N, C-alpha and C positions, 0 to 999 in steps of 0.2 A: 099417184101424185101427178097433178096437172103439169103438162109439158112446159107451159110458160114459166112455172116456178123455177125449173131447172135452167131454162133458156136465158133467164135474166143474169145468170152468172157467166155467160159466155161472151167472149169478144168475137162476135160473128164476122167482123171485118177481116179476121185472120184465117177464116175458113176458105177453102178446104185445108185440113191439117196436112202436115208433111209425113205422118206415119204411113207405113205401107198398108194397102188395103188388107183388112183382116187382122191387123195388129191388136193384141190384147190390151194395149195401153188405153184405148178408147173405153173399154169396159171398166177399167179402173177409174178413169176420170169421171165417167158417168156415176159410178157408185159413190165417189167422193162428193160430187155435186148434190146427189140425192141426200147424202148424210148431212151436209151443211144446210140444205133447204129444210129438211125435216126437223133439225135442231133450231131452226130460226136464227141462224147466225147472220150477223150484219157484214156484208161485203166490205164496208169501210173499216171494219174492225177485225178483219181476217187477213193474215199474211201467209202466203205460200212461197216457200223458198226451194230452189233446186240448183243442181250443179251443172254438169255437162253430160250429154248423151240423149238417146231417144226419149227416155223417161223425163228428162229434164226440160223437154220442150213443153210439157204439160202446163206450167203456170202461164205461159204466153197466151193460152187460149181462154184464160179465166179472168173475168173482169173484177178483180179485187186487188189488194196490195201484193205485188209479186216481185220476187228477186230471182234473177237468173245469174248465178254466181260462178265461181271458178270450180274446176273439176275436183270433187272430193271435199270441198270447203263449205258446202251449203249449210251444214249443221253449225258451223262457226258463225255464219251470218245470222241464222235463225236464233242461235243462243243470244247474240247481241241484241236482236230485236226484242226477245222475250225479257231480257234483263232490264232494258230501258222502259218497256211498257208491259208488265205482267198481265194486264187485263186483256190483251189481244189474244185471239185464237191464232196459234202459230202451227202450221203444218209444213213438214219438210218432205219432199218427194225425191227419191234416189233410185238409181239402178243398182244392180248387185255389185258391179265393179266400182261405181261411184261411192257406194257405201262401205264395202269391205276390203277394197284394195287401197287406192290412194286416199280415200276418206276413212279408212279403218280406225285410225287413231282418234279422229274427231268423234266417230261413232261410239267407241267404248267409253270415252270420257263423258259424252252426253248421257249415256246409260248410267254411269256411276254417279253423276250429279243428280239424276232424277229431276231434270228440269221439265217444265210443263209444255212439252212439244210433242206433237203426234208425228212420228216418222213413218212414212209409207215407203216400204222397199219393194220396188217393182222388179222382181227377180226373173230374168229370162235366160240365165245361165250362160251369158255370152256378152262380149262387147259388140253390140249390134251396129252402132253408128260408125265405128271407126275401122271396120273390116272383118269382124267375126273372130277376133282373138279369144282364146280361152280366158275365163275370168276366175275369181276365187270360188265360184259356185258351180263351175262346169263339172258335170259328173265324170267320174273315172271311166275311161274308155270312149267318151264322146269325142267326135271329130270337130276340130276347129281349125281356123287358118294357121294358128301357131301350134296346133297339135294334130297334124295330118294323119298320124298313126294312132290317135287316141290320147286323151288327157291322162296323165299319170299322177298328178298331184291330188291328194284327198281334198274334197271340197269342204268349205265352211258350211255349217248349219247355222244360218243367221239367227234363228230364234234361240238356239242354245247359247250362242255367243252373246246375244242381248241379255238373256237371263243371267248368265254368269257374270256379266259386266255390271249388273245392277238395275236394269230397266224394271219398272214395277208393273207394267202391263205388256204382255207379249202374246201375239196371236198370228195365225196364218190362215189364208184361204187361197183358192186358185181362181182363175178367170172363169172356170166352169161353174162357180157358185157366186154369181153376181149379187144376189141378195145377202149372202153371208159376208161378202166384201163390204157392202154398205153397212151392215150391222156392226162389224168389227171396227170399221173406220169411225162410226158414231161413238162406239165405246172409247176408242183411242182419243177422239177429240174431247170427250167429256171427262176423261181420266185426269186427275190432279197429280200429274207426275209425267215421267217420260214413258211414252207408249211406242211400241214397235209393231206395226202391222205389215207382215211380209205377205205379198201376193204373188204367187207363182204365175207367170205369164209366159209368152213365147215370142221368139223371133223366127218366124218361118222362113224369112229371107236369108238369114245368116246361119242360124243353128239348124233350123228344120230341114232345109234342103240337103244339108250334109249328113243328117242323122235320120233319114227316112220319115220325116214329119214335115213334108214340104207344103201341105195345104193348111190353112188356118183351122179347118174343121178337124184335121188329124190331130192337131195339138190340143184343141178343145176336148176331144174325146180321150186323148191320152191322160189329161189331168182328171177328167171325170172318172175314168176307170181306176185311177190310182189314188183317189182321195179317200181318207178314212177319218171320220169324226173322232175327236179325242176320247170321248166317252167309250167308244167301241175299241179304240186303239189301246186303251188302258188294260183291257182284258185279253189282248192278243199277244201271242209269244213273239219274240224278236224276229224269228225267221219268217213269220207271216207278214211282218211290217217292212221287210226288205224291199226297197224300191217304191214304197208308198209315201204319200204326203199326209202327215197327220195335220188335220185342220181344226179350226175352232180357237177358243181362248185357251192358250197353253200355260200361261202363268199370270197370276194377279196378286199383287201385294197391296192391300188396301191401306195399310198404316204407314207407308213410306212418306216422309215429309218432302214436299216439293221444294226445289232449290231456291226459287226467287223468294219464297217465304222465309227460308233460313237466312238468306242474304239480307233481307230487309231488317232482321234483328241485328246483324252486324252493322249496318248503316245507322240504325238507331243508337246502338252502343257507341259508335264512333262520334256521334253528334252530341253526346252528353257532356 
């Protein structure tokens, strides 16, 4: 893909970005821009919403219609946009805390409505921007500023949560598979319903240095070594999957009706 095709989506006046050197969020942003470019989406008809946190800085660097909203509330804003104009391409980017802690209620209800939004969850297992506190996805035993002796709370599996709440497309990749990230984001954007694309990334500044993964490359290799494609994982016993990341398309329900289409019938009925 020609470099200039992706560069047209960037607000270069806001570069250099504020992410730490080696942060995986840049890989995710590039994958998303390649997906939008290859799909031929119009920047003037694309909306990207975010909340608060390192991941939520992403829309500020993209030259399209963007919303930097309140912590945990980005899906509420994105839902309003999609309801007013269902023809828009609406993407919501969230961190793991933004999505599954303060924003958890908005997340499960967006899933159950099956509204046509592509939710990209950038999961680095920590609150990176605000001091390295444990998040709902911090692994048991991992060190965080609020868990100096190791986290004890069992972590959320965001993909299982999304599937159980009613999302009709659920997938996962890690920053060690940038082409898979692009492919899954494309599927999420094209999906006629609520899609959740979880991308495992890292915060080597807050999480990594406390958990012996201090260099960006250490984290990249960590994800690469522990990733298992779903087709292979389906034939593996549970004990062999312990500590692994199952990646690929995890759930797809093709016959779920998208929410704005259902709501349009309510409006039609009310106008009779």
